[in-house]
N, C-alpha and C positions, 0 to 999 in steps of 0.2 A: 397422592394415593387415597383411595376411598377406605374409610374406617367403619362403615356402617355395620359390618358383620363381625366386629371384633369382640363384643361382650362375652361371647362363649369361649373365645379362644384368645383371651387377653395376652397371655404369656407369649403365644405364637406370634400374634400381631405385633406385640411390642418389639419382638426380635426383628421381624420384617422391617418395621419402621426404623429401627436403629441401624440396620444394615443399609437400608435405602439412604438414610441420612449420611452414613459414613461414605457411601459411594458418591452421593451428590455433593458433598462438601470437601471431598478430597482435593488438595491443591493440584492444579494442572499447570505445568510449565508451558506458558505460551511464548517464551522468548525465543529469539532466532536461534536455531540450532538445538533447541530443547527437544525432549521426547516427542512433543506434538507439533514440531516446527514445520513439518512438511505438509500440513493441512489435515484433511479428514483421515482418521486413522493414525497408526504409528508407522513412520518411515524414517529410516536412518538417512544421514547425508553422506554415506560412504563415497569417497571420491571416485567419479567415473562409473558409479554402479547405480545410478538413479533410475526409477521407473519411467524412462523417456518414451516419447512416441515411437521412436525407432531404437531398438536396443543398441546400446553402445554409442549412440550418436545423439548430439544435441541439436534439435531442429529450432531455428530462430526465424521468426517472421519480420518482415518489414515491407514497406510500400515500394512501388516503382512508378516513376522514377525516385531514386533515393537522392535527396538534395544535399549539396554542400551547405555548411561545413559539417553536417552530421555524417555524411558518407562522401567518399572521393570518386569522382568519375562514374557516378551511378553504379558503383560496384560495392555492395556490402561486404563481400568476401575478402576485400583488399586489406582490411585492418586499418585503413586510413580513414580519417574523419572521426568525430568524437564518438558517435554512437556505435560505429563499427568497432572502434578501439574498446569501448566500454563492453560490448557484447563479448569480445574475446577475452577480456579480463575476467568477466563473470564465468565464462566457460572454463578457463584455467582454474579459477578458484573452486569450481565444482568438479575438477578432475578431467576435463575434456580438452585435448590439445586442439590446434587449428584444423588438423586433418579430420577430427571427429565432429566438426560443426557443419551442419547443412543449412543453407539459407533458402527460405520459402517466401515467395511473393504473397503479401497479404494487403489488400486495400485498406487504407487507414480506418474507415468506419467499421469494416468487418472485424478488426482486431478486437474491439470491445463490444460488438453486438452479441446478444444472447446466442447461446448454442455451443455445441462441443467444438473445440479447437483441434487443429492438426498440427500445431506447433507446441514446443515446450514453453517458450515465452516469445513475446513480440516487443520489439523496440522501435518506436516510431514517434517520438515527441508527444506521447500520450500523457496528458495531465491527469493526475490522481483526483478523482472526485467521488462524491457520494452516489450520484446517479449512476455512474459507470460501475461502481462497486456492487450494484445490484445484479449486474450481468457477468462480471468477470472478477478475477482476483488480481491484486497488484503486489509487486515487491515493495520494499522500502524505496523511497525516492533516491534516484541516481543523479539527479540535476535539479538544482534550485533555480526556478525560472526567475529572470530579472526583467525589469522594464528598460526600454531603450528609446532614444530619440532619433527620428528620421528627418533629414532636410535635404533639399536639392543641392547637388554639388555646386561649389562655388558661391553659395548664398552666405549671408551673414550668419545664419543659424549653423551652417556647417562648420564654422570656425569656433563655435562654443567648446570650451574645454573644462567648464566648471558649471555648477548649478547656478551660480551668480550670473554667468553668461546667458542663461536662458530667461532670466526673470523679466526682461524688458521685451521679450519676443511674444508673438501671437502664437500660442500653442493650441493644439487640438487633439482630441481623443474620443474613443467611443463611449457612448453613455453607459453608466453602470459598471465601468471596467476598472481594473486595478490601475491601469494607465492614468485614468482620470484622477483617481485617488492620489497618485504620486504627483500630478500637477498641483492639486490643491494642498496637500500636506507636506510635500518635500520641496518642490520648486517655488511655490507660492508667488506666482507671476504678478506684475503690477497691473495687468488687464485680465478681465475674465477669459477663460479658455473657451474655444469653440467646441461644442459638444455635438457629436454625429451619432446617428442610429446605428450605422455600420462603418466598418473600417474602409469599405469601398468608398463611401462618401468622404471619409477623411483623406484618403489617397487623392481623390479628385480635387479636393480643396488644396491639397499640397501642390499638386500640378498647376492649379490655376492661380496660385499666389494668394489664396484667401487666408492661409495660415503660413507662418514661418517654418514650423516644424510640427510634426505629429509624434504621439507616443504610442507604442504598442509593446507587447512582450518581445523579448529579444528574438525568439525563434520566428515570430511573425515578421519582425523587422528584417531578418536575414532574407526571408522569402520574398518580401515586397521589393527589396532593393536588388535582388538577384534575378527575379523573374517577372516583376510587374511594373515597377517604376525604376527603370535602369539608370535614369539620370538623377537618382537619389542615392544617398548613402547613410549608413548607420553612424551617427555622430558620437554617440557614447552610450553607456549603460549606467544604471543606478545600482548601488550595493543592495543586496537582498536584505529587507528589514521586516520587522513584525513577526508575531508568534505563529500566524497561520500562513506559512510559506506555500506558494504554488510549486509543486514538483512534478517532474516526470517520473513515471514508474514502469517497470517491465510488466507487460500484461500476460496474465496466465489464465487458463480455464478456471471457471468458478470452482470446480471440484478438484483442482489440481493438487496432487500430493507433493509437488515440488515447491510450492509457494514459500514455505518456511525456509527451505534450503537455499533457494535463490535470494530470498531476502537476507539471510545470513551472509551469503557471498557479497551482496551489495554493501551490507553494513561493514564487512571486513575491508572492503576496497575504500570505503570512506574513512575508516579509522586509520588505515596505513598510508593514507595520502594519495593513493592511485587515482581516485576520482578527481581530486584537485589538480593533480599533475596533468591529466588528460584534458581537463577543461582548459587549463592554461595553454597547453600545446595547440589544441584544435580550435578553441573558441576565442580566447583572449588574444593570444599572440598571432595565430594564423589569420584572423580578420581584422586585427588592429582596432579593437574596440576598447577605448580607454574607460575606466570607471570614473564617472563624474562626481566630484566631491564639493 
């Protein structure tokens, strides 16, 4: 606030300054479900009464095709598959039953591109990061991304059931990736890992026998083994470690008034064990990916 004109009206200016300070310093509740939880302005999280794109309906976006194990049979509305099940669990938490959910096809890159969104939230294995936050809003993380090992079926690497079983193998990963960090810091192999500029090169090296196994994040591992290198399999996954976990979040419009309410719903599902149960059902048990210890 400019004070240059205050000498002749000191009392009045002092009052204005004090009022401005009181407003500027008033505590704001930014916690999930708090008065400011829903984003800009004040918006309650009354169940089933949110200011959604279509009144009385929750519009959820995802890409097509929608791959397993995130969705079942390319049908997001089935409620089967991890992300389909999570989406409906969030909807119920917000007060919308299955019949009040409408699915919309949204290409992956469009979900977090700048611009107004025609969905209430999008769910499509989108990692939360600072660059994307400049264009869109994210809910709390609903899935902690883990790293995984991929090997050709029937190979020695495919029979590894522990971290120790990987140490004498030739491993590979993309340069600068969390996967490469896991090789160095967790596996600590007896020979230097192969480092690739891109995962495409790592996949080629795996096919050609230049490496015994490659590491990627688990979602990428699912995609590679189901759609790209079909004679490969996901051998195992690593427990999530470290303070800065990579997480998937629900994507919302940058100015969405639903963000706080959606985050509060995700937080509640994490606290009550729903997210853990769905992860076990659709990711751990369904695809038989053991945790390597």
